[in-house]
GUNUSE-570447 format. One record per residue (C-alpha): y, x negated, z negated. Coordinates in Angstrom, 1 decimal, padded with zeros to 4 digits. Each point is the difference from the previous one (the first is absolute). Layout:
c2:c1:c3
Y:X:Z
...
//
This chain:
c2:c1:c3
043.6:005.0:-024.2
-003.7:-000.8:-000.8
-002.7:002.5:-000.5
-001.7:000.3:-003.3
-002.8:001.4:-001.5
000.2:002.3:-003.2
-001.5:-001.0:-002.8
-002.9:002.5:-001.5
-001.1:001.2:003.3
-003.8:-000.3:001.8
-000.2:-002.7:002.5
-000.8:002.5:002.5
003.3:001.7:-000.8
002.1:-003.1:-000.3
-001.0:-001.2:003.5
001.1:003.2:001.8
003.3:-000.3:-002.3
000.4:-003.3:001.6
-000.2:000.9:003.4
001.6:003.2:-000.1
002.9:-001.6:-001.7
000.2:-003.1:002.4
-000.1:002.7:002.8
002.9:001.8:-001.2
002.3:-002.8:-000.7
-001.1:-001.6:003.5
-001.7:-003.1:-001.4
-002.1:-002.5:002.4
-002.8:-000.8:-002.1
-001.9:-003.5:000.3
-003.1:001.7:-001.1
000.3:002.9:002.8
-003.4:-000.9:001.8
001.4:001.4:003.6
001.3:-003.0:002.4
003.7:-000.9:-000.6
002.8:000.8:002.3
003.0:-002.1:-001.4
000.4:-003.5:-000.9
001.0:000.4:-003.6
-003.3:001.4:-000.5
-002.4:-002.6:001.4
-000.6:-002.2:-002.4
000.7:-003.8:000.8
-000.9:000.1:004.0
003.2:-001.3:000.6
-001.4:-003.0:001.8
-002.2:002.1:001.8
002.1:002.5:001.0
003.2:-002.0:001.8
-002.9:-001.7:001.7
-001.2:003.5:001.2
003.5:001.1:001.1
001.1:-003.4:001.4
-003.0:000.4:002.3
000.5:003.3:001.1
001.7:-000.7:003.4
-003.8:-001.9:000.9
-002.3:002.0:002.2
-002.7:000.3:-002.4
000.0:-000.9:-003.6
-003.5:000.2:-002.7
000.6:000.5:-003.6
-003.3:-000.9:-001.7
-001.6:-000.2:-003.7
-002.8:001.8:-002.0
-000.4:003.3:-000.8
003.2:001.3:-002.4
001.9:-002.8:000.4
003.3:001.6:001.0
-000.3:-000.2:003.9
000.8:003.6:000.7
003.1:000.1:-002.6
001.1:-003.0:001.6
-000.3:001.0:003.6
001.7:003.6:-000.9
003.3:-001.7:-001.8
000.2:-002.2:002.8
000.1:002.5:002.9
002.6:001.6:-002.1
002.4:-003.0:000.0
-000.5:-000.5:003.3
002.2:003.2:000.9
-002.3:000.3:003.4
-001.6:003.1:000.6
-003.9:-001.0:-001.1
-003.2:002.3:000.1
-003.1:-000.8:-002.3
-003.2:000.4:001.2
-002.3:000.4:-003.3
-004.0:-001.2:002.0
-001.2:000.6:-003.3
-000.7:003.5:001.1
-002.5:-001.5:003.0
-003.3:000.5:000.0
-002.5:-003.0:000.9
-000.7:001.4:003.2
003.2:001.7:000.6
000.4:002.5:003.4
002.8:-000.4:002.5
001.5:003.2:-001.4
-000.2:-001.7:-004.0
002.3:-002.1:001.4
002.2:001.7:001.9
-000.1:002.6:-003.3
001.3:-002.7:-002.2
003.2:-001.4:002.3
000.8:003.7:000.5
-000.1:000.4:-004.1
002.3:-003.6:-000.2
002.1:001.2:003.0
000.8:003.2:-001.5
000.9:-001.6:-003.3
002.7:-002.0:002.2
001.0:002.7:002.0
004.0:000.5:-001.0
000.2:-003.5:000.8
-002.5:-000.2:003.3
000.5:003.7:001.8
002.4:-001.0:002.3
-002.2:-002.4:001.6
-003.3:002.3:-000.5
001.0:002.9:001.7
000.4:-001.9:003.2
-003.5:-001.3:-000.4
-002.7:001.9:002.5
-003.0:000.8:-002.5
002.4:000.2:-003.0
000.3:003.6:-001.9
002.6:000.8:-002.3
-001.0:003.3:-001.8
002.7:000.2:-002.9
-000.5:-003.2:-002.1
-002.9:-001.2:001.5
-001.0:-002.1:002.9
-003.2:000.9:002.1
-001.4:-003.3:001.9
-002.6:001.2:003.2
-002.8:-002.6:-000.1
-001.5:001.8:003.1
000.1:001.8:003.3
003.0:-000.1:002.7
002.9:-000.2:-003.3
-001.9:-003.1:-001.5
002.4:-002.5:-001.5
-001.3:-003.4:-000.2
001.0:-002.2:-002.5
001.6:-002.5:002.1
002.5:002.3:001.2
000.5:001.8:-003.3
001.1:-003.7:-001.2
002.2:-000.3:003.5
001.8:003.1:-000.9
000.5:-000.8:-003.4
001.4:-003.2:000.7
003.2:002.0:001.4
000.6:-000.9:-004.0
-000.1:-002.9:-002.3
-002.9:001.3:-001.9
-002.1:-001.5:-002.4
-004.0:001.3:000.2
-001.7:-000.5:-003.4
-003.8:000.0:-000.2
-001.2:000.2:-003.8
-003.6:-001.3:-000.4
000.3:-000.8:003.9
-004.2:-001.5:-000.1
-000.6:004.0:-000.5
000.3:-000.7:003.9
-002.5:-001.8:000.8
-002.6:002.3:001.7
-000.6:001.7:003.4
003.7:-000.1:001.3
001.1:-003.3:-001.5
-000.1:-001.0:003.7
002.6:002.4:001.1
002.5:-000.4:-003.0
-000.1:-003.5:000.5
000.3:000.3:003.5
002.9:002.3:-000.6
001.4:-002.7:-002.9
-000.1:-002.8:002.8
002.1:001.7:002.7
002.6:001.1:-002.4
000.2:-003.6:-001.7
000.6:-001.2:004.0
002.5:002.7:000.9
001.0:002.4:-003.1
002.6:-002.5:-001.3
001.4:002.6:-002.2
-003.1:000.3:-002.0
-001.3:-001.3:-002.8
-003.5:000.3:-001.7
-000.8:-000.6:-003.7
-003.6:000.3:-000.9
-001.5:-000.1:-003.5
-003.4:-000.8:-000.9
-002.0:-000.9:-003.5
-003.3:-000.5:001.8
002.1:-003.0:001.7
-003.3:-001.8:001.3
-000.2:003.5:002.4
003.8:000.5:001.1
-000.8:-003.6:001.2
-002.4:001.2:001.6
001.3:002.8:001.2
003.1:-001.8:002.0
-002.0:-002.6:001.5
002.7:-002.4:000.7
-002.4:-003.1:000.0
-002.6:002.0:002.0
000.2:-000.7:004.0
-001.5:003.7:000.4
003.1:002.0:-001.9
002.8:001.0:001.5
001.9:-001.1:-002.6
-001.2:-003.4:000.3
002.4:-003.0:-000.5
003.1:002.5:-001.6
001.7:-001.4:-002.5
000.4:002.1:-003.2
001.7:-000.8:-003.4
-002.2:000.6:-002.8
001.7:000.9:-003.6
-002.6:-000.7:-002.5
000.2:001.6:-003.8
-001.7:-001.9:-002.6
-000.8:001.3:-003.8
002.4:-000.3:-002.6
000.4:-002.7:-002.2
-001.0:000.8:-003.7
003.7:-000.2:-001.0
000.7:002.2:002.6
-003.1:002.2:-000.6
001.5:000.2:-003.9
003.7:000.6:001.2
-001.1:003.0:002.3
-002.0:001.7:-002.8
003.0:-000.7:-002.7
002.1:001.5:002.4
-002.1:002.9:001.1
-000.4:000.8:-003.7
003.6:-000.4:-000.8
001.0:002.4:002.5
-002.4:002.6:-001.9
001.7:-000.1:-003.3
-003.1:-001.9:-001.3
-000.2:-003.0:-002.0
-003.8:-001.8:000.5
-001.6:-002.6:-001.7
-000.2:-003.9:001.3
-003.5:000.1:-000.2
-000.7:003.3:002.0
002.5:-001.3:003.1
-002.0:-003.4:-000.5
-003.5:001.8:000.1
001.8:001.8:003.3
000.8:-002.9:001.8
-003.2:-001.9:-000.3
-001.9:003.1:000.7
001.8:000.9:003.4
000.9:-003.9:001.5
003.0:001.1:001.2
-000.6:002.9:002.5
003.3:001.7:-000.3
-002.2:003.9:001.0
-002.4:-000.9:-003.1
002.8:-000.9:-002.1
001.6:003.3:000.8
-002.8:001.9:000.0
-000.4:-001.1:-003.8
003.8:000.1:-001.1
-000.1:003.7:001.2
-003.4:001.0:-001.5
000.9:-002.0:-003.2
003.4:002.2:-000.6
-002.3:002.9:-000.2
-003.4:-001.0:-001.4
000.9:-003.0:-003.0
-003.1:-001.6:000.7
-000.2:-003.2:001.6
-004.2:000.5:000.3
000.5:003.3:001.9
002.4:-001.5:002.3
-002.4:-002.4:001.1
-002.8:002.2:-000.2
001.8:002.2:002.5
000.8:-002.7:002.4
-003.7:-001.6:000.1
-000.7:003.7:001.1
002.3:000.2:002.5
-000.9:-003.2:001.5
-003.9:000.9:-000.4
000.9:003.1:002.2
001.6:-002.2:002.8
-003.1:-002.7:-000.2
-002.6:003.1:000.5
001.9:001.4:002.9
000.2:-003.5:001.6
-004.0:-000.1:-000.7
-000.7:003.8:001.2
002.4:-001.4:003.6
-002.2:-002.4:000.6
-003.4:002.0:-000.9
000.8:002.0:002.6
-000.8:-002.6:002.9
-003.0:000.1:-001.8
-001.6:000.2:-003.7
-001.3:-003.6:000.4
003.4:-001.1:000.6
002.1:002.0:-002.7
-002.4:-001.2:-002.7
000.2:-003.7:001.3
004.1:000.2:-000.9
-001.3:001.5:-003.3
-001.9:-003.0:-001.0
002.2:-002.6:001.4
002.8:001.5:-002.2
-002.2:000.0:-003.3
-000.9:-003.6:000.7
003.3:-000.9:000.2
001.2:002.0:-002.6
-003.0:-002.2:-002.3
001.1:-003.2:001.1
-001.5:-000.9:003.1
002.9:-002.6:000.9
-001.4:-001.8:003.0
-002.2:001.0:003.6
-003.3:-001.7:-001.7
000.4:002.5:-003.2
000.8:002.8:001.6
-002.3:-000.3:002.8
-002.8:-000.7:-003.1
001.4:003.1:-002.2
-000.2:002.3:003.0
-002.8:-000.5:001.2
-001.5:000.1:-003.3
000.9:003.4:-000.2
-000.8:001.3:003.2
-003.7:-001.9:-000.2
000.4:-001.2:003.5
001.5:-003.4:001.0
003.6:001.0:001.7
000.9:-001.4:003.2
003.0:-002.2:000.0
001.8:001.5:002.5
-000.5:003.9:-001.2
001.5:-001.7:-003.2
002.8:-001.7:001.2
000.9:003.0:001.9
000.3:002.0:-003.1
002.0:-002.9:-002.0
002.8:000.1:003.1
000.4:003.8:-000.2
000.5:-000.5:-003.7
002.7:-002.5:000.9
001.1:001.6:002.7
000.4:002.9:-002.3
002.1:-002.1:-002.4
-002.5:001.1:-002.5
-001.3:-003.7:-001.2
001.1:-003.2:000.9
-001.9:-003.4:-000.7
-003.2:002.0:-001.5
003.0:001.2:-002.6
001.3:003.9:000.2
003.6:-000.2:000.7
000.8:003.2:-002.3
-001.0:-000.5:-004.3
-000.7:004.0:000.1
-002.6:-000.5:002.9
-001.5:-002.4:-002.3
-000.9:002.1:-002.7
-000.3:003.0:002.4
-003.1:-001.4:001.5
-001.9:-000.4:-002.8
-000.7:003.0:000.2
-001.1:000.9:002.9
//
């Protein structure tokens, strides 16, 4: 039975009624912004899901795609369908210059979430304390447990270790992490590592499989790439989501959403979800642009912590790309004019390389259409 909106009520009341009714009926909603966990709720990712599930026997698998493309949802469904014990590490929680304590706290959280499946193994590991439903890892002192030792003990079972947004592992302890992963790759045959990343270039840089100085040099990994929806898929996605809500939406409105959000499932989900309560496409677009603008500002602020000049330079490059500087010469001229100085080619090259590594731009174009709109307000 489909949930429906009651005529005559306010949009806010309608929204609460729709969500509440759906929860009571146990329905799964396409416009639910949380990661999906079941195949039936994962729209049109059959090929990618099958590819991921069929490669979980490998020691290392990578799932890539731009932000909001559906990597986490595809990962979570695949993990459930594997039928194997797994733990998920959300690396988004790590600071840029994370400490060893930060890393071990993150691992403790992941192990705690999977304690029911791993308790028998973890209880035998020196340096691991189990207190009720929480796992504590010792990261210093006599009871220190190294990552390599931890992986060796987890190898007693067939386990999948998934790291979401794994490029966040870059930093002061990346060498230790990669050394442990390389050891597990060679000796811990029961472990599979699945790494996702929206900053694709930085994820590849972290792994360093083509870098002779990296512990993971020459190791093979299978990469599952998630692409944006086609226009037809985007249209079908929105139609199905509105149908679940019992709402009939004009085709012209759906067309405009498809055009504006350019096949990125996360944005289509946000748009559909908020349109249900607001019924105003202009407000939905404005909300998404403000969200993207905040993300761009956070990016610039993170660079400004290196130096004020660095933060300003990233801002100017983003602004110039947004204004149509679609070649090296145009971008160099635009940024130099804005800063009032002749910009070093090596400096500009580094900024472009970093933005491409973070999957913000590619070929002097924004990969996310909403970022293209948001950058006009920087």
